[in-house]
N, C-alpha and C positions, 0 to 999 in steps of 0.2 A: 445795555442787550442794542434799545431802539437806535439808540445813536450810534451804533456800528456797526447796522443794517445799512443805515442813511446814508455814514461813511463810504463801505462796498457804493449801494447805488452810486457815487460819484467820481467813480477811475474812473479813467478814458481808459474805449475801451476803441479795439485798431477798427477806422477808416476803412467801409468800402472802397476797397478799388473802381476807380470813378471809369467811364465806358466811354474809350474812344471813338470818337463817332473816322467815320472815314471822310480824307481831304476830296472837299466838293471838286469840279472839274471847275476853276476859273479859265478856263481859256474861253476869247468869245465867241459871238454865235457864226459871225462871218469862216469862222477859224474851223469851225464844230462841223460848219457846214461844208466846206471843202472834206475837210476826210470824209466827211458822210457819203458824200459824189467819189472819192477814192476808194470807200468800201464798195459802195454800188457795182462801181468797173471793176474791182476784182472778184464781186461775187462772193464777200464775206458775209454775208447774213445775217449771224450772232452780233460781231462787229457793229456793221450800222445797226440794228436795233437798239444795239447797247448809244448809239451816238445819237441815235432821235429820242429815246428815251432821258435823255440826259438836256437837248436841246427842247423837247415841251417842256423839262420839267422849270428852266429857264424864263422860256416865253413862250402861252400855251399858243397866242397868237403871232408867235414866228412864222414866216414864207409856210405858214398853214397847209395852204393847198400843196404846197408844194413835198413836203412833210410827211405827208398825207400819205398822197402817192408813191412815195419811196417805201415808207409804211406797206400799201397794198404789194409791192413789189418782192419787199423785204421776207413778211410774210409767205408767199404764195411760192416763189418760192423757195426760200424753203420745209415748208411743208410735201412741195413736189420732189425736192431728194430725199427726203425722212423719210418717205413711202417708197417713193423709187429703189433707192441708192441702199438704207438702211437700215428699209425693214421695220422705223420703226412707228409705223399703223398708229397710232393714238395720237403722239406726238403730230404726226404729221398733220389728219385728224384736223387737230386742234387751231395747226399755224395756220392750216386755210380756211377757215370758222371766222378767225381773227381777220384776215387780207378780207373776205368778207362784209369785216364791218368797215372797210374802207373802197370799196367799190362790186364792181361786183363781177362776178369769175365769172373765167376761159371756161371753154367747154371742159377742158384737158382738167382742169382744178379740179371742177364739180365730177368727171368722172375716174377721179384717184381720189377725192374722198368717197365720192358710191365706193369704190371697191376696194379701199380701207374697212371701208362701214362693214360690209358683207361679209371681208375675209372673216373678220375678227368674231360678227357673229358668229358660221359660220364653226369657227375652233369650237364653239361656246360649246359646239352642241361634240364635240371627240370624244369616243369613247361610251358616247352615252345613248346616242340617236346618230347610224349611220349614217340613215334616208334624205336626215334631216341636214347630215353633213352633204352628203349629195346635192341634195336638192340650192345649196347653196355655192359650192363649186362648181360642180356642173359649169353653170352659165360664166364663172369667174377662170374658167380652165382657157375658154374661150375667146372671150375678151381680152384677158392681160394674166396669160401662164406665167410670167413667170416673179406675178406677184408675191408678195415672200415676209412672212415677220420675221420677225430676232431672230429666229431660229435656222433662217434663209429655206426655208421649205416652203417650195411653190404651192402656187395655187392649182398650179396642175399633177403634183406630188401630192396633196393632201387628197384629191379629188382618185385617184390611182388605188390611194392605201383605203380610201372610204367604204368603194366599189371592192377591193377584195372583202373589206374585213363583212361586207356586208354578204358576200358569196358564201364564204363561210360560216353564216349563220343560214344560209338557206339548209346546206350541204347538210347540216345542224336539224335543221325542218327535215330536209328530205332524208334523212336517215331513221328519227321517228314516225312516218310517213310508211315508209316502208317496213320497219316494226309491227305495223300496223297494220298491216297488209292493206293499205293503201293503196293500191298500187300508180292507180293512174298522178293522182298529188303528190308522190315519190320523184317520176315517171319529167312531168312539170321544174319541179326544181332541183332535180340534178341538172337537167337539161337546160334549164335556163344559168344554172351556178358555173356549169362545164363551158359558158361561154364567155366569160371571165378567166377562169381561175386552172390549171389543171386536178385535176380529181386524184387520189386513189384509187392506189390496182379494186380494190377490196368493196371504193363506193362503185367505180368501174363495172366493178360485177353487179354488184343492187339494181345501177344503175340501168344494163340491160336484163334483170329480168323484171322489175319492174315497166319495164319500157313492154316485154314478151305478156308481158299478164295483161297490162291495159291493155293491149289492141287483141288479144285471148290468142294466144300462139297458146299450144298447151303442149303441159313438160313434158319429156320425153324420162320411160323408166329403163337400169339397165336388167340383163341379164341378173343379177344378184337383188334384184329391187331398187336397188338405189337411183328415186328421183332426181333429174338432172334437168335447170332450166334449159329451157331453147337462145337457143343462140342465132342470129343472123345468120341464112345461108348466104352465100355475095354469088352472085346469077352470074353461069359460065362467059367465058371470052369468046363473042361471034367471032 
């Protein structure tokens, strides 16, 4: 039995499939540099970065200053392109951060990185805290109104949506104050919401009643004993 087990252990097994290594780029450095310059002129940032990586792997000291400058240009411009045109805010921030490793950033690059970061932070409060969303998107709607994410939802759109949501929450609070006969609170809240959204007919009626009660206008009573909330009587035309 031991002999049979030993024989079994000596049986040949299938050899593992060897891993195929990628074919190294054997072009000389001068040719690669010429190709990199062509990609730069074509504004093909992805291809330029790939070529620069190949050059740097072959010889980290080869035309180091010139290559650093092209790295800066490629990362900076691809980052701006990702943020402005593609809505790839995270990728754009990453690229601009990489560009900063090769040289100081210009004002536009710093601004777009800052706006993209604020956009991402503002979205993190979406559906959780509408007031925080407004805090982040109010300045963005002025500085970068058309900045968007991959869903192409602009900063301007997000601010408008957040303002509507906040004011619906305000209407709900106004209804609660009205139900508790807190007339001035209800009036103030309805008035605040009405500046941004169209109140429903029922809420408009409550708005008027709350206003009258808050200002001390007494309700009127019909002959049948029904109490009618006062309404503002328009002044006669002179």
